[in-house]
C-alpha positions in Angstrom: -32.3 24.5 -60.9 -32.6 23.8 -57.2 -30.2 20.9 -57.5 -27.7 23.1 -59.2 -27.9 25.7 -56.6 -27.5 23.2 -53.8 -24.4 21.8 -55.5 -22.8 25.2 -55.9 -23.7 26.0 -52.3 -21.9 22.9 -51.0 -18.9 23.5 -53.2 -18.7 27.1 -52.0 -18.9 26.0 -48.4 -16.1 23.4 -49.0 -13.9 26.1 -50.6 -14.5 28.4 -47.6 -13.4 25.7 -45.2 -10.3 25.0 -47.2 -9.5 28.6 -47.4 -9.8 29.0 -43.7 -7.5 26.1 -42.9 -10.3 24.1 -41.2 -9.7 20.3 -41.5 -12.7 19.0 -39.7 -16.4 19.6 -39.8 -18.0 21.7 -37.1 -19.0 19.5 -34.1 -16.5 16.7 -34.8 -14.4 16.1 -31.7 -10.7 16.3 -31.9 -8.6 13.3 -31.2 -7.3 14.6 -27.9 -10.8 15.3 -26.6 -12.0 11.7 -26.8 -12.0 10.2 -23.3 -9.6 7.3 -22.6 -11.3 4.1 -21.4 -10.4 3.2 -17.8 -8.7 0.0 -18.8 -6.4 2.0 -21.2 -5.1 4.4 -18.6 -1.4 3.5 -17.9 -0.2 6.9 -16.5 1.5 6.2 -13.2 0.3 9.4 -11.5 -3.3 8.7 -12.4 -3.1 5.0 -11.4 -1.3 5.7 -8.1 -3.7 8.5 -7.1 -6.7 6.4 -7.8 -5.6 3.1 -6.3 -2.7 3.6 -3.9 -2.6 7.0 -2.4 -5.5 6.4 -0.1 -3.4 4.0 2.1 0.2 4.7 1.1 -0.1 8.5 1.0 0.4 11.2 -1.6 3.7 10.9 -3.2 4.3 7.5 -1.5 5.0 9.3 1.8 3.0 6.8 3.9 -0.4 6.9 5.6 -2.3 4.0 7.2 0.2 1.8 5.3 3.9 2.0 4.7 5.3 4.7 2.4 6.1 3.1 -1.0 8.7 5.9 -1.7 10.6 5.0 1.5 14.2 4.1 0.5 14.4 1.6 3.4 11.3 -0.2 2.0 12.5 -0.1 -1.6 15.8 -1.5 -0.5 14.4 -4.8 0.7 11.3 -5.2 -1.6 12.3 -5.9 -5.2 10.0 -5.5 -8.2 8.7 -9.0 -8.0 7.6 -8.5 -4.5 5.9 -5.2 -5.2 4.1 -6.6 -8.3 2.9 -9.7 -6.4 1.4 -7.7 -3.6 -0.1 -5.1 -5.9 -1.6 -7.8 -8.2 -2.8 -10.3 -5.6 -3.1 -8.3 -2.4 -2.5 -9.9 1.0 -5.2 -12.3 2.1 -6.7 -11.5 5.5 -5.4 -7.9 5.6 -6.5 -4.5 4.4 -4.4 -4.9 1.2 -6.7 -5.7 -1.7 -5.9 -7.4 -4.9 -5.8 -5.0 -7.9 -5.2 -7.3 -10.8 -8.2 -8.5 -12.8 -6.8 -12.0 -12.6 -7.2 -11.9 -8.8 -10.6 -10.2 -8.8 -9.4 -6.5 -9.1 -10.0 -3.9 -11.7 -6.6 -3.3 -13.2 -5.1 -5.0 -16.3 -1.6 -6.5 -16.2 -0.3 -3.5 -18.1 -1.7 -1.2 -15.4 -0.2 -3.2 -12.6 3.1 -3.1 -14.5 2.8 0.7 -14.8 2.4 1.0 -11.1 5.4 -1.2 -10.2 7.6 0.5 -12.8 6.5 3.9 -11.7 7.3 3.2 -8.1 10.8 2.0 -8.9 11.7 4.6 -11.5 10.1 7.5 -9.6 11.3 6.7 -6.1 13.7 3.7 -6.2 16.8 5.6 -7.2 16.8 8.3 -4.5 18.8 6.3 -1.9 20.3 8.8 0.5 20.2 8.7 4.3 17.1 6.5 4.3 18.7 3.6 2.6 19.5 0.6 4.8 23.0 -0.9 5.1 23.0 -4.8 5.0 19.4 -5.2 6.0 17.9 -8.6 6.8 16.2 -10.2 3.8 12.6 -9.3 3.0 11.4 -12.9 3.6 12.2 -15.2 6.5 14.3 -18.2 5.7 13.5 -20.2 8.8 10.8 -20.6 11.4 10.8 -18.2 14.3 11.1 -18.8 18.0 8.3 -17.0 19.8 9.9 -17.5 23.2 13.1 -15.9 22.1 11.1 -13.3 20.2 9.7 -12.0 23.5 13.2 -11.3 24.7 14.1 -9.6 21.4 11.0 -7.4 21.7 11.9 -6.4 25.2 15.4 -5.3 24.0 14.5 -3.6 20.8 10.8 -2.6 20.8 9.5 -2.1 24.3 11.0 1.4 24.6 8.3 2.6 22.3 5.6 -0.1 22.5 5.8 -0.7 26.2 6.2 -3.9 28.3 4.6 -6.8 26.6 3.8 -4.6 23.6 0.8 -3.1 25.3 1.7 0.5 24.5 2.7 3.6 26.4 2.9 7.3 25.9 5.3 6.8 22.9 3.4 4.4 20.8 0.2 2.4 20.8 -0.2 -1.3 21.6 1.2 -3.6 19.0 -0.4 -6.7 20.4 -3.9 -5.3 20.2 -6.0 -8.2 18.7 -7.8 -5.9 16.2 -4.4 -4.6 14.9 -2.9 -8.0 14.6 -5.9 -9.3 12.7 -5.3 -6.7 10.0 -1.6 -7.2 9.4 0.2 -10.2 8.0 3.4 -11.7 9.4 5.2 -10.2 6.4 3.8 -6.8 7.2 5.2 -7.1 10.7 8.6 -8.2 9.3 8.7 -5.4 6.8 8.0 -2.8 9.4 10.5 -4.4 11.8 13.2 -4.1 9.2 12.4 -0.9 7.3 10.7 0.9 10.1 8.1 3.7 9.4 10.0 6.9 9.0 6.7 8.7 8.4 5.5 8.0 11.9 8.8 7.9 13.7 9.1 4.1 13.9 12.8 3.1 13.8 14.2 0.4 11.5 16.1 -2.7 12.6 19.2 -0.6 13.5 17.5 2.5 14.9 16.3 1.6 18.4 19.4 0.4 20.4 22.5 2.5 19.8 25.2 0.6 18.1 23.2 -2.6 17.8 21.1 -4.0 15.0 18.6 -6.8 14.9 19.8 -9.9 13.1 17.7 -11.6 10.5 16.8 -14.4 13.0 15.9 -11.9 15.7 13.5 -10.2 13.3 12.0 -13.6 12.5 11.7 -14.4 16.2 10.0 -11.1 17.2 7.5 -11.6 14.4 6.8 -15.1 15.6 6.2 -13.7 19.1 3.8 -11.0 17.8 2.0 -13.6 15.7 1.5 -15.7 18.8 -0.5 -12.9 20.3 -3.3 -13.1 17.8 -6.6 -14.4 19.0 -9.2 -16.4 17.0 -12.0 -13.8 17.3 -10.6 -10.3 17.8 -13.0 -8.0 19.5 -14.8 -10.7 21.3 -16.1 -10.8 24.0 -16.9 -7.1 24.1 -15.3 -5.5 27.2 -18.5 -4.0 28.5 -20.7 -7.0 27.9 -22.4 -8.4 31.0 -22.3 -12.1 31.5 -25.2 -13.9 30.0 -26.0 -11.1 27.4 -28.4 -8.2 27.6 -31.4 -10.3 28.5 -29.9 -11.6 31.7 -28.2 -8.3 32.6 -31.5 -6.4 32.5 -30.3 -4.1 29.6 -32.9 -2.7 27.3 -32.8 -1.6 23.7 
């Protein structure tokens, strides 16, 4: 008798569910409520916000690093360049590697989603920010640092001061700490594309009616690279000769 009653109770409950249009048991999560595993996230907005926006700015508008939505930048950096930098980073700089194959956390599909998103979201905007006949992204020959000093004086010293030591318009660009954090390619990219987000002109924007040639860009980068020091930040400017023991300093 008890078994029969239990059977009819279950059957009645099932009929009630069917009549109410319910297709899942109470407590069973719906498909759209199951969390997506981090490695399966391929949404560009989510990936960019988590991995890129901190340096390159919200919406690719720039921050401590160049804006990835800048038409000038996208005009000289093709998809292969953007993918290589995203995947492998830039050794010796603040740009980390994101691909798992290079020690990062992102899958190849996620790196591809970032690159594709940058190009499809921002690469077609063109407009006034696009460059006309810019020098190539990469240098094709060695630079002449001596000539680069002359190029710097012509095209860059108005903002960055004599010898690149800075003035009221812009900070020093030969500061050892700064140069230790940027690669030669970073310097070249900025010299060509500029940084519209911080008012830095591109290769045609400093001297009216005159643009830097590809070799002049290469030479000015060579001069800037020659200003690097082996141990940036040493010796400390306020350190007394012989160290604290000999100077009488106390803890």
